[in-house]
N, C-alpha and C positions, 0 to 999 in steps of 0.2 A: 716502785715501792714509796709510799709520801712517806715524808718524815714522821716521827714522832707524834699523839698527840703532846705530850712536853712542851718538848721546841715552837709547834703550830701556837701552842697558849702563851708562852714568852716571849715569842717576836707577834700577836698581833696584840700583847701589852703592850709589849718593850716599842719597835717600832711608829707606833700610833704614837708614844708618850713621846719620846724621844721629839719626833717633828713638831709635834702641840707645844716643847717646851722654846725649841728652837725660833720656832718660829713668832712667838709670843714673848722671848727673849730677842728676836732680833729688833720688828718693828717696838720692841717697849725702847729699843734703843737708837734709833732713827727717832721714836715721837719724840726723846729725851734730849738727844743733841738738835732735830729742830728748831724746838722749842727753846736750848740754850742760846744754841746762836743768831735766833729771832732776837733776843732777847740782849746778846750784847752787842747785834746793828744797830738796834737803836738806842744805848749808852751808848756809843762812840759817838751817832749820830748827835747825840743831845752833847755830848763833851765839844765835838767837833763846833759842834755849833758858838758854847761857850768860847774855847780863843778862835774864834773867827769874830765874833765882839769886844774881843778885847784891842783887836789889830785895826790899826788909821789907815785907812788907803793910803792918804798925801804924804803919812810917814814909810809907806810899802816902798813908794814909787822913788825917795829918796836914797834909796838901798842899790849901790851895785856891785859889780862883782870887786873883789879884792877889799869888803869893808868888813869880811870876815878875821884877815892878814893884819888889819893892823886895823880895829873895832871900832868904826865911827857910834856918836850917840847915837842915832838911832837903829841902831843895828843891836847893841847892846841891852840898849832898853825893849828890843824885840826879845830878843833872844832870853836874855833875865825873865816874863814874865814868861813865856813858850817855856823854858825851863822848872821855875813853880807849879805848872801847873801838870807837867809835867808829872815833877815828881806828888803832888797832893794825888791826883788824877791814880796816880798807877800805872800810868801809862809809857811803853815801849818808845817812843818818837813823838816828836809833836812836829811838823814840817810846814810850808807855809812856800806853795810855788807858782808864777807868773802865768798871765794869759799863755804862755811860748811855753808850760810845765815843766818852768826854770824853777832853781832850789831860791826864791829869800831867805830864808829861817829856816832853819833844821835844830831842832835840837835834843838832844838823844842819837840822830843818827850820824851828825859831822863830815858834810855832807857841804862844801863852800857854793858861798854864793854862786846862782849860773850853768852850775852842773844840774843835770839830767837825772830826774826820780827813776831807779828802774820798775821801782813797785806800781810806776802809771798805768805801763803799758800792761800787766794784768790785769786791771782793773777799768780798761778806758772806756766801758759804759758808766759805768759809775761816775767816776770825772767828770764824760761829757753834764751827765746828769746835776752832779753840782756845781759844772761854772754856766748852764741855765738857772740857776736859784735854788737848787732843790739839795737839803743836808740828807745825807745817804749813807750804806755800808756798801762792803764790799758783799758779796755773794758766796765766797769761797774764799779755805783760810790758806794763811799756807804756814810752810815750816824754815823759821828763820834760820839761822847760821848757827844757832844756839842747838837744835834740836829741837825746840818749842814750837810751839800753834800759835799764831798770830790770826788778827781783825784787824782793818780797816775800816777808819769813818772821815769817811768828805763831807764841808761843811763850807760855802762861798764867802765870802767877803768882799760887798756890798760897795758899789760908791756910790750912793742916792742921789749927789748933785749929780753923777752921771749918769745916772740910773741903770749903772751894767755893776754884775760880775768882777770884780781887778782879781780878782784870788779868786784862793782853795787853800781853806788850811787840811790838812791829812795828819790825819793820830791813828796809830799803832797802836794796839791793844792785845798779853795775852791769852789766848783763850783761855783760862787758868778750873773753867770746870771739867776742862778735858779728864783733871788727873782724878774727879772724886767717880766724874764720868765711867772713868778705868775703873779705878777699883768698885764700882757699883756692877760694873761688869765681872768684874773677877768673883767678887761677891757671889751675883751670879750663874754666876761659871758650878762656884763650890754647889750653891746652893742647890741644882741643876746636879749635880755629880752625886752631892746629898740621896737629894730627890729619885735620880733614878736608881741608886745602891736599894734606895727604903723601896722605892716601885719593882725595883726585880725581885729584892726579898720574896714581897706578898705575892707577886706573878709565882716565883716558885714553889711558894707556899700551896697558892690554892692552884695551881699544874699542879703538884704531887697531893691535894688532897682530890684532886678532880681524875687526874692518870689508876691513882694507883685503887684504889676499885675497881676501876673498866680493865687493868688489866687482870686482877683478879679473878674479875666475872668475865677475862678471853682466857684466861686458862684455865675458869668454871666451864665452858663451851669446849675450848677441847679439850679437857678430860672427858666429856661424855660424847664429843666426839669418839676417841681413844675406847668406848666402849665400858669407862668408869661408869657407870648408875649409882655405884653408894655412898660415894663424895659427895656431902652434900653441901650447899652454895650456898656459902656467908652472907653472913644480910646485914646489911649497908646504909646507912647513920643515914645518907641526904638523901634527900626525897623520891627526886627520878627516876634515880640511880639502888636507889632501896626498892623501889617500886621494877626495875627492870630485872630485880638478883630478886628479888619474890618469884614475881614472874616466872624466870631462868629457874628455882628451887621448884615448882609446882611442876613444871614442863620434865626437871628430869623425877619427880617424883611419879606422874605419868609415864613416863619411859622405864619406869626403875619396874613401876606394877606389871607393866606393860611385858617386859624382858621376862619377869616370874610368870607371869603369866603365860606367853607362849611356850617357855621350858615346859610349865607341870601339863603345859594341849599336847608337848610333843613330846614327854613322857607318857603321858595320860593315852592319845593316843597309841604310841608306841605297847606299851600294855593290855591295849582293849584290843587295837588288833590280834594281837598277838594269839591274844584264848581262844576268839573263834576261825585263829592261823592251826593254829596248835589242833582245834576241834577237828576241820575238816580236813585237814592233813592223818588223823589219826583213824576217821570217817573212809574216807577215802583209800586207804589202806585194808579199813575192811573191805570194804565193798572189793577193792584189786585183788581180794584172797577169795572170794563170797563167787566171783565172777569166774578165775584160774580157777575153783576146785573141779572133781573130781567131779560130784553133784552138787551143781548150783541152787541156794534159794532164791527164790525170785520175790517173794516177800523180805531175805532179811537183806536182802538187797535193796531195792526200794526204801528199806526202814534207813538205812548206809546214809540213801540219797537224800529222801522226806533228809534228813538230819543234817548234811549237807548245804543243801538249800537254807537252812533256820539261820547255820552258823553264817552264809553267804549275807539275807537279808541283818541278821542285826551285824554282820559289818557292813555294811549299805547303809544303816540308820546311825552308824557307831562317823561314817564318813561325810554324811549332810548332816549332821549335826558340827558338826568343825567345824565344817564349810560355814556357816549358815551363823557358828558363832563369834567365827576367827574376818568374815568379810564385813566390809562396810557399805552397806546396802543403802543405796538413797532416799528418801523418804519421798511418798502417794501422798501429801496428806487431803484429805477431804474433812469437811466439819460431816459427820453425827451423831446418832445422839448412844450414851452409852448404855441404853439398855437394850439398842439391837446389838453393842457388843456381847454385851453378855447373853443376849438370846441367840447370836449365833456359838458361840463357845457350845451350848446348852443344844441345839441340837445337835453339833458338831457330834456330838458325844452321850448323844442317845441310844445307843448301844448298845454302847458299852456298859453306858451305868446298869441298863435294865438286863445284860448278862450275869452283870456281877450285883446286884438288887441291889442296891442301893438312888436314893431319891434325891433327885435335883432340882430345888429348889429356887428360883427366881425372884426378887425382890428389890428390884430396883427404882428410883425418883429421876424422873426425866433429867437429861443435864448432855450440851453440847458440845461439843470436841473433836477437835481439829485433827486428825491423828492419819495414817496410814490405816487403812481398817485392817488390811490383808497381816500386816506384823501383827498388829495388837493381838486380832481376833487368832492366832498361830499361840500368843503368848500366851493370852485367855488361856488357851485349849490343854496346852502342856501347865501349868496351873491347876485348870481341873481333873486333869489325865493322873495326876499324883493326886490328889485327892482325895478320885474313886477310886487308886490303888490303895492307900492311905483305909479306904473308911472299914469298916466290917460290913456285913448280910445284914439287908436291914437296913440301914444308917441311912445318913441324912449330909449330906453338901448345897453349904446352901449358896448362894450369886447375890453380891450384894452393890447396892450404887446407890452414892448420895453424892450431894455438893459440901466442898469443905474448902468455905472462904471459893477463892484463885483456881483451887485443885478437884478435878471429881473422880474418887475413893474408888477403885472398881476390887470388891472384896472375894474371898471363894473360900467357908469354911470347912472345916469339917470336922466328924468327933472322933478320930481315929486315935490311935496311943500317944499320939506327937511324937516329936522331935527330944533326945534327954538335951542336954542342954552341952555337953561336950562340944554335938556335931554342929548345935543351930549353931553354933559360927563360924560353920564350914560349907551351912548347905550349900550361897552364893560361889563360893571355890570351881571354876570347873574341874572337870571327873571326878569328883567328891559324889559318890552313889553308895546309899547301903543297900538298892536293891542287887544283885545278882547279874540281870541284865538291862540295867542299867547307865547311860553311859554318861552322866551327872555334869550332864547341859544345857536341861533345858531350866533350870534355875539361875542363873547365871545368863544364859540367853534371853530371857524374860526382862532381868533385871536390866540390859545390854539393852533393849528398846524401847523398853520404860524413859531409861537418862535421853535416851537418844529423841527423844518426844519434849525432853526439859520434864519428865516426873520420874518417879520414882519409886522402891518393890522392895517390902518392908515383911517381916515375919513377926508372929506370936506364938511359941506355940508351949503348948502346959501337956500332961496327957487328959486324954478326951478332947481337944481341942487346940486346932490350929487355921492359926487364920491368916490368908494373904494377900496385904492391899498393893494394889496397880495403881498409884498418882498419875493422872494426867492431866494439865494445864486444863483452863477453860476456856472452852472457845468466845474471843472477846466479840 
């Protein structure tokens, strides 16, 4: 199982941030160091060139090993000049080496005349370039015995009369930029730490702000999965999560409604089935007594059998209505005219209307709808059947059809006594009926068919007039 959303969000924010800060810091440090090193090298090259300009090649040639022990005038003058330059320029060392890479004068280093300068081995290429006549500086820094970092610069001493380089001036200076650079690095590290703390706090807050509502939604979904459909889903402020919570709440309401409806249906079926079963048991017992009697009456037995069959038909109708209401039927859509739907419903119940002495009138304007013709006709037949049963003998039922914007309205109007206000709010509840042999599924089933077509069914009733309006979208 994967980690929590909060952990993943923290990692997703902090890991790239740390990598980005570290990369920028490293690149910035390297660039700063390289720029400062290059500038120090150029400065040392210029200083070495200034020192080389003060060295007289003939004076330098006169200096021999041992002149430093009992300083000669030539050695003393040159050493004094180099010491002044070293002090003025803040250098660690200023030395002059001859073509044999031997020390002639070493101001600040203390090596005797004729000694080897070990540092030359480190910068062999740079020294060769200096003897070739080019002022240069070492490419690498080195650490002195005092633990500080230094850099060397080289410049040629030219004998213009001979046309050649007779010596090289070596200058060494501390790379003092490393102190502020290290301080800058420490400051950057501190800034990085503070930035990461702030970023971490922001990431924790963001992660909590996202994970908390999602956790609440998860808990709501788990509650619904365990069967708790009564607890509402809390609304959330974040737009995307709020939309998800809103949809989950709508789903909960639908599931709660279906669950309540299912319980009502099961209770209604149990109640409605129990009545005919009780009747059948009663009449079957009477039939058994009649047939087992001393002088069975065939007419009485047939009468009991007729009642048993009547109860069976009623039980069959209950089961059929229940199945029709409970199952989801796929729609076989076709484009038809609304007048044809009303005409089909009127023709289907023409015999019953004549038997009851009720006139059925069709007054419909043309309008094309795309529907499952069989289901919609069955729903209209159900509505018309209710209207015929509610109409008094000699009454009239009017079937109307008209366009209402993007909808086509099919109306069934009767002149019956109407439905009391207290009962009008319950007529679309499954198994609610005011008739003795009614199943209470006709109007709920008709509304379900209307909603399956993206339409609706509503009722308006008052004494002497009840109108049921079945609305369907107009075919595009």
